[in-house]
C-alpha positions as CSV (number, residue, x, y, z in Angstrom):
1,M,81.4,121.7,-2.7
2,S,84.7,121.6,-4.3
3,S,87.7,119.5,-3.4
4,D,91.3,119.7,-4.3
5,A,91.9,116.0,-4.5
6,G,94.8,116.3,-6.8
7,A,96.9,118.4,-4.4
8,T,99.2,115.4,-3.6
9,E,99.9,114.6,-7.3
10,P,103.0,116.0,-8.9
11,D,102.9,119.0,-11.3
12,P,102.5,118.1,-14.9
13,P,105.7,118.5,-17.0
14,G,106.3,122.2,-17.7
15,A,103.6,123.4,-15.4
16,G,104.0,126.4,-13.1
17,P,104.2,125.8,-9.3
18,D,100.5,126.3,-8.8
19,V,99.2,124.4,-11.9
20,R,98.4,120.7,-11.3
21,E,95.8,118.1,-11.7
22,R,92.7,119.3,-9.8
23,E,89.2,118.0,-9.6
24,F,85.8,118.8,-8.0
25,T,82.4,117.3,-7.8
26,L,79.0,119.1,-7.6
27,T,75.5,117.6,-7.2
28,R,72.0,119.0,-7.7
29,T,68.6,117.3,-7.7
30,V,66.5,118.8,-10.4
31,A,62.9,118.5,-11.6
32,G,62.4,116.2,-14.5
33,T,63.5,112.8,-15.7
34,P,67.0,111.7,-16.6
35,E,65.9,111.9,-20.3
36,Q,64.9,115.6,-19.9
37,A,68.1,116.4,-18.1
38,F,70.1,114.5,-20.8
39,R,68.5,116.6,-23.5
40,A,69.2,119.8,-21.6
41,W,72.9,118.9,-21.8
42,T,73.0,117.6,-25.4
43,E,70.6,119.7,-27.5
44,A,71.9,123.1,-28.6
45,G,68.7,125.1,-28.0
46,R,68.2,123.7,-24.5
47,L,71.9,124.0,-23.6
48,A,71.9,127.7,-24.5
49,R,69.1,128.4,-22.0
50,W,71.2,127.6,-19.0
51,L,74.9,127.1,-19.8
52,G,77.2,129.6,-18.1
53,P,77.7,131.0,-14.7
54,Q,75.4,133.5,-13.0
55,G,75.8,136.8,-14.8
56,M,76.4,135.3,-18.2
57,R,74.2,134.2,-21.0
58,T,74.9,131.9,-23.9
59,P,73.3,133.1,-27.2
60,T,71.6,130.3,-29.0
61,D,73.3,131.1,-32.3
62,T,76.7,130.5,-30.7
63,V,75.9,126.9,-29.5
64,R,76.7,123.9,-31.7
65,V,76.3,120.3,-30.6
66,D,77.2,117.1,-32.4
67,A,76.1,114.7,-29.6
68,R,78.0,111.6,-30.6
69,V,81.2,110.1,-29.3
70,G,84.0,112.0,-31.2
71,G,81.6,114.8,-32.0
72,G,82.0,118.2,-30.5
73,W,80.3,121.0,-28.8
74,E,81.0,124.7,-28.7
75,A,79.4,127.8,-27.1
76,V,80.2,131.4,-26.4
77,M,79.2,132.6,-23.0
78,V,78.7,136.4,-22.8
79,E,79.1,138.5,-19.7
80,E,75.9,140.4,-19.2
81,V,77.5,143.6,-17.9
82,S,80.6,144.0,-20.0
83,G,79.7,142.0,-23.0
84,E,83.0,140.1,-22.8
85,R,82.9,136.8,-24.7
86,Y,84.2,133.5,-23.4
87,P,84.3,130.8,-26.2
88,S,84.4,127.2,-25.0
89,A,84.4,123.9,-26.8
90,G,85.2,120.3,-26.4
91,T,84.8,116.7,-27.7
92,Y,82.3,114.1,-26.5
93,R,84.2,111.1,-25.1
94,E,81.2,109.1,-23.8
95,L,77.4,109.4,-24.2
96,V,75.2,106.9,-22.5
97,P,71.6,108.1,-23.2
98,F,69.9,109.4,-20.0
99,E,72.7,108.2,-17.7
100,R,76.1,109.7,-18.5
101,I,77.9,112.3,-20.5
102,V,81.7,112.7,-20.7
103,F,83.2,115.6,-22.6
104,G,86.3,117.7,-22.9
105,W,86.2,121.3,-21.8
106,G,88.5,123.8,-23.4
107,V,89.1,127.2,-24.8
108,A,88.2,127.9,-28.4
109,G,88.2,130.9,-30.7
110,G,89.8,132.8,-33.5
111,G,89.8,129.6,-35.7
112,A,92.5,128.0,-33.5
113,P,92.1,124.4,-32.5
114,V,90.4,123.7,-29.1
115,T,92.8,123.3,-26.2
116,E,91.0,121.0,-23.8
117,F,92.3,121.3,-20.3
118,A,89.6,119.5,-18.4
119,V,87.3,116.5,-18.7
120,V,83.7,116.8,-17.3
121,T,81.6,113.8,-16.4
122,V,77.9,114.3,-15.8
123,T,76.0,111.4,-14.3
124,L,72.2,111.4,-14.2
125,T,70.4,109.3,-11.7
126,E,66.6,109.0,-11.4
127,S,65.8,110.0,-7.8
128,G,62.0,109.4,-7.7
129,E,59.0,111.6,-8.0
130,G,60.0,112.9,-11.4
131,R,63.4,114.2,-10.2
132,T,66.9,113.5,-11.3
133,E,70.2,113.8,-9.4
134,V,72.8,115.5,-11.6
135,T,76.4,114.9,-10.5
136,L,79.1,116.8,-12.3
137,H,82.8,115.9,-11.8
138,Q,85.5,117.9,-13.5
139,R,89.1,116.9,-13.6
140,G,91.8,118.9,-15.3
141,V,95.1,120.7,-15.2
142,L,94.3,124.0,-13.5
143,S,95.7,126.4,-11.0
144,A,93.9,126.5,-7.6
145,E,92.4,129.8,-8.5
146,D,91.0,128.6,-11.8
147,S,89.8,125.4,-10.2
148,D,87.9,127.3,-7.6
149,G,86.5,129.7,-10.2
150,M,85.3,126.8,-12.4
151,A,83.7,125.1,-9.5
152,D,81.8,128.3,-8.6
153,G,80.9,128.8,-12.3
154,W,79.6,125.3,-12.7
155,S,77.7,125.6,-9.4
156,T,75.7,128.6,-10.5
157,A,75.2,127.0,-14.0
158,L,73.7,123.9,-12.3
159,D,71.4,126.3,-10.4
160,K,70.3,127.7,-13.8
161,L,69.8,124.2,-15.1
162,A,67.6,123.4,-12.1
163,R,65.5,126.5,-12.7
164,E,65.3,125.7,-16.5
165,L,64.0,122.2,-15.8
166,A,61.7,123.3,-13.1
167,E,60.1,125.8,-15.5
168,G,59.5,123.0,-18.0
169,G,62.6,123.5,-20.1
170,G,63.2,119.8,-20.3
171,T,60.0,119.3,-22.3
172,A,59.9,122.4,-24.5
173,A,61.0,122.0,-28.1
174,A,64.4,123.4,-28.9
């Protein structure tokens, strides 16, 4: 499911030997309309119910969403076993209701500014019978190990999104 399409590109200036532009694409078909899927990505209460890889939860009180171009999002994913916290944040670059979301993905915390190292594009396509194809493409400056880990994390998060929407999470009030 992941690809290392950026392997032929040169390293960014100052990067280590294994850090370069990398990207991957993941696709899921989920229950619900593109509108329901869009809301699951852009409304804090809904986002909290599924964001994060398997084995992590995202407490609702840590999620903030300002769903407008130039607005930001932030969330803290918490490892269920150890309790270790992983704050993330970014800026919305493009929002086309019920079709496309483009946002930066980065590390946040400790009052420091967000350092975005990736751009995530989510495309929502109606696929018939009340289902939506969700395509996630991430591109960023990462090591091969980080790129693989992020692809795996997003893959299990998309599984959680699919379960959330199948259970009616796309229609419940946030």
